[in-house]
C-alpha atoms as one frame of an Amber mdcrd trajectory, in Angstrom:
protein
  16.722 -27.068-147.460  15.584 -23.451-147.005  13.320 -22.691-144.063  10.191
 -20.712-144.907   7.626 -18.940-142.745   4.024 -18.166-143.600   2.802 -14.829
-142.266  -0.720 -14.288-143.559  -0.502 -14.266-147.347   3.292 -13.774-147.267
   5.738 -16.612-147.746   9.086 -15.526-146.240  12.240 -17.618-146.346  15.303
 -17.417-144.144  17.209 -15.915-147.082  14.616 -13.120-147.293  15.099 -12.302
-143.613  18.878 -12.210-143.979  18.492 -10.059-147.094  16.268  -7.539-145.277
  18.587  -7.391-142.263  21.643  -6.902-144.502  20.035  -4.042-146.467  18.853
  -2.461-143.197  22.378  -2.645-141.813  23.855  -1.015-144.938  21.279   1.792
-144.895  21.946   2.392-141.198  25.697   2.580-141.760  25.201   5.009-144.650
  22.921   7.103-142.457  25.523   7.186-139.659  28.164   8.396-142.136  26.106
  11.382-143.283  24.365  12.082-139.969  24.938  15.635-138.807  26.246  16.830
-142.193  24.542  18.665-145.028  24.633  15.412-147.001  21.932  13.932-144.750
  19.217  15.841-146.614  20.515  14.660-149.984  20.607  11.101-148.666  17.013
  11.315-147.375  15.918  12.863-150.675  17.431   9.993-152.674  15.892   7.457
-150.289  12.438   9.053-150.589  12.716   9.185-154.373  13.668   5.520-154.513
  10.726   4.554-152.307   8.385   6.474-154.637   9.925   4.743-157.652   9.532
   1.357-155.981   5.916   2.144-155.127   4.868   3.204-158.626   6.763   0.246
-160.112   4.930  -2.276-157.928   1.609  -0.513-158.593   2.048  -0.940-162.339
   2.089   2.780-163.150   4.049   2.429-166.377   4.436   6.131-167.307   5.602
   7.205-163.840   7.862   4.146-163.636   9.473   4.976-166.987  10.077   8.620
-166.046  11.438   7.867-162.582  13.417   4.937-163.969  15.320   7.242-166.300
  16.029   9.583-163.417  17.174   6.727-161.182  19.699   5.573-163.807  21.241
   9.051-163.894  20.754   9.347-160.144  23.217   6.534-159.444  26.011   8.472
-161.131  24.887  11.698-159.437  24.903   9.955-156.042  28.472   8.737-156.593
  29.561  12.306-157.382  27.622  13.929-154.529  28.574  11.313-151.952  32.167
  10.690-153.000  33.520  11.760-149.611  30.950   9.642-147.735  31.631   6.657
-150.004  35.346   7.035-149.336  34.647   7.076-145.581  32.433   4.004-145.891
  35.068   2.030-147.791  37.723   3.184-145.332  35.656   1.991-142.369  34.943
  -1.325-144.093  38.642  -1.847-144.764  39.620  -0.853-141.256  37.325  -3.443
-139.682  38.866  -6.342-141.605  41.567  -8.651-140.280  44.092  -6.783-142.424
  43.661  -3.637-140.310  46.963  -2.485-138.862  48.514  -5.562-140.502  47.133
  -7.724-137.694  47.099 -10.736-139.976  50.775 -10.321-140.763  51.678  -9.495
-137.170  50.519 -12.964-136.152  53.090 -14.575-138.416  56.438 -15.575-136.831
  58.789 -13.452-138.951  60.686 -10.412-137.530  58.776  -7.126-137.424  59.738
  -3.472-137.264  58.794  -1.767-134.011  59.941   1.783-134.682  56.603   3.225
-133.541  56.678   1.401-130.224  60.121   2.799-129.439  59.009   6.371-130.115
  59.603   8.806-127.251  56.514  10.998-126.956  57.741  12.968-123.932  58.912
  15.994-126.025  55.488  16.113-127.697  53.557  15.926-124.438  55.769  18.537
-122.785  55.468  20.843-125.794  51.675  20.481-125.786  51.563  21.278-122.074
  53.724  24.369-122.555  51.688  25.518-125.569  48.475  25.092-123.621  49.896
  27.086-120.733  50.520  30.041-123.041  47.220  29.617-124.946  49.067  28.826
-128.154  47.073  26.675-130.563  48.528  23.478-131.992  47.460  20.598-134.211
  49.598  17.428-134.229  48.755  14.362-136.331  50.104  10.921-135.413  50.158
   8.281-138.131  50.944   4.683-137.249  50.487   3.283-140.746  51.730   5.671
-143.454  53.517   8.992-143.920  50.265  10.579-145.149  52.116  11.810-148.228
  49.076  13.575-149.713  48.528  15.697-146.588  52.238  16.140-145.871  52.814
  17.631-149.325  50.105  20.219-148.677  52.496  21.823-146.181  56.267  22.124
-145.796  58.284  18.904-145.653  60.710  18.857-142.727  61.642  15.233-141.940
  63.484  15.877-138.702  63.715  14.498-135.194  61.138  15.511-132.609  62.035
  18.019-129.924  60.041  20.176-127.544  61.788  23.363-128.670  61.158  22.642
-132.337  57.435  22.034-131.804  57.123  25.203-129.742  58.969  27.136-132.447
  56.701  25.760-135.168  53.483  26.689-133.348  54.749  30.055-132.116  52.263
  32.691-133.258  55.040  34.593-135.023  56.220  31.545-136.938  55.273  31.204
-140.615  54.614  27.502-139.899  52.144  27.922-137.035  49.030  27.657-139.226
  48.029  24.124-140.112  49.127  20.813-138.654  52.318  18.928-137.906  52.446
  15.318-139.096  54.471  12.808-137.088  55.385   9.367-138.375  58.092   6.906
-137.383  59.369   9.066-134.536  60.035  12.053-136.824  58.277  15.252-137.806
  57.423  14.653-141.448  55.906  18.036-142.294  54.444  21.224-140.847  51.792
  23.748-141.935  49.754  20.896-143.420  46.163  21.351-144.527  43.697  18.846
-143.074  40.165  18.025-144.252  37.473  19.742-142.175  34.474  17.728-141.022
  31.082  18.643-142.459  29.191  17.655-139.319  26.862  20.337-138.024  26.102
  18.917-134.561  29.425  19.797-132.936  29.695  21.869-129.737  29.830  25.611
-130.473  33.198  26.008-128.747  34.888  23.707-131.276  36.918  25.898-133.615
  38.622  25.170-136.912  41.392  23.114-135.279  38.910  20.741-133.648  36.903
  20.462-136.872  40.074  19.692-138.824  41.082  17.073-136.243  37.688  15.386
-136.509  37.750  15.553-140.300  41.234  14.043-140.465  40.320  11.112-138.229
  37.136  10.522-140.220  39.022   9.823-143.436  42.342   8.442-142.152  43.496
   5.998-139.490  45.221   8.656-137.401  45.172  10.236-133.959  45.222  14.026
-133.654  46.291  16.098-130.659  44.646  19.527-130.418  45.693  22.424-128.205
  43.035  25.112-128.031  44.204  28.681-128.592  41.185  30.063-126.700  41.281
  27.907-123.556  44.656  26.128-123.659  42.870  22.794-123.138  44.255  19.670
-124.784  42.041  17.283-126.736  42.455  14.010-128.604  40.571  13.171-131.806
  40.205   9.581-132.961  37.754   7.884-135.315  35.795  11.102-135.789  35.250
  11.750-132.077  36.956  14.135-129.649  37.846  13.788-125.982  38.342  17.271
-124.566  40.022  18.860-121.551  42.407  15.967-120.968  45.227  15.859-118.481
  48.855  15.371-119.452  48.735  11.752-118.316  45.564  11.103-120.314  47.209
  12.593-123.410  50.281  10.405-122.913  48.156   7.278-122.444  46.020   7.974
-125.522  49.049   8.484-127.765  50.850   5.412-126.441  47.742   3.257-126.858
  47.366   4.387-130.446  51.011   3.792-131.333  50.898   0.362-129.693  47.752
  -0.547-131.620  45.583  -0.827-128.492  42.863   1.568-129.622
C-alpha cells in the first residue's frame, strides 16, 4: 500500500516525495562539488537550459521541444566531457562513504592484518617540517594510507627509500633539483620526489594560499590522502585533508593529524 496525499489538485505519493528529496540531494551534492570553481557557471547554465526544456515540453511547444531535445541529447555527452573531473570527484566521494572505505569491512573480519602504516615513525617527518619552516623553506609531503599513488609518483622521480630528516631537508633544499613538487610517502618509505599534484580549481581560497596550498587541496579532493604543507613565505605548517586546509598548526597538532590519518581515525 502506497500512501498518497492530496494537496489541492495534486495527488502526491510517498514515492514522489522520496523521489524529489533524492533528486534534490544529488543536485546539492553536484553543486557542492563545483562550488567556487569555474565549472559552477557551466553547471548553472546546464541546469537553466534543462529547466527551459522541461517547461516548453510540459507546455506542449513542439518546435521548441524538438530543438532543445536535440541539444539536450548532445548536451549529456558534452556535460560528461566538461565535468569529467567533477564526476570523478563525485564517484570518489561516493565510494569513500561506503562500508568498503579503508577496507573497514575486511578489517572487521578475524583474519591477520598488516599494520605497517601504524608502526610508521613520523618523528623524522615532523622534525624536518619544523626545521624547514624555521628556515622558510617550502615543502609539500603527501601521505597515502591506501595506495602508492603510482600515477602521481611516476610524474616525479622514484626513490623508494627510508624516511630520514636529513633526506627530506636535502630534497626540499632550494638548491636541490628535487625541491619543486611533492614527496609521496607510503608504507613508511619515501616513494618519490618532485611529483606533480593536481591543482584545485576553486576560486574562493584565501589570497595568501600559494601554489603549494592549492596543490595540496587539489590532491586531497581527488585522492584519499593527507598533505603536509610548509609555506615558503611564512614558514607556517598546514594540513590538507578532504579538500580543506588547517593552517598555522603547531608541531604537536601536525603530529596528531598525521597519526590520526594513518590510524584511520579521520
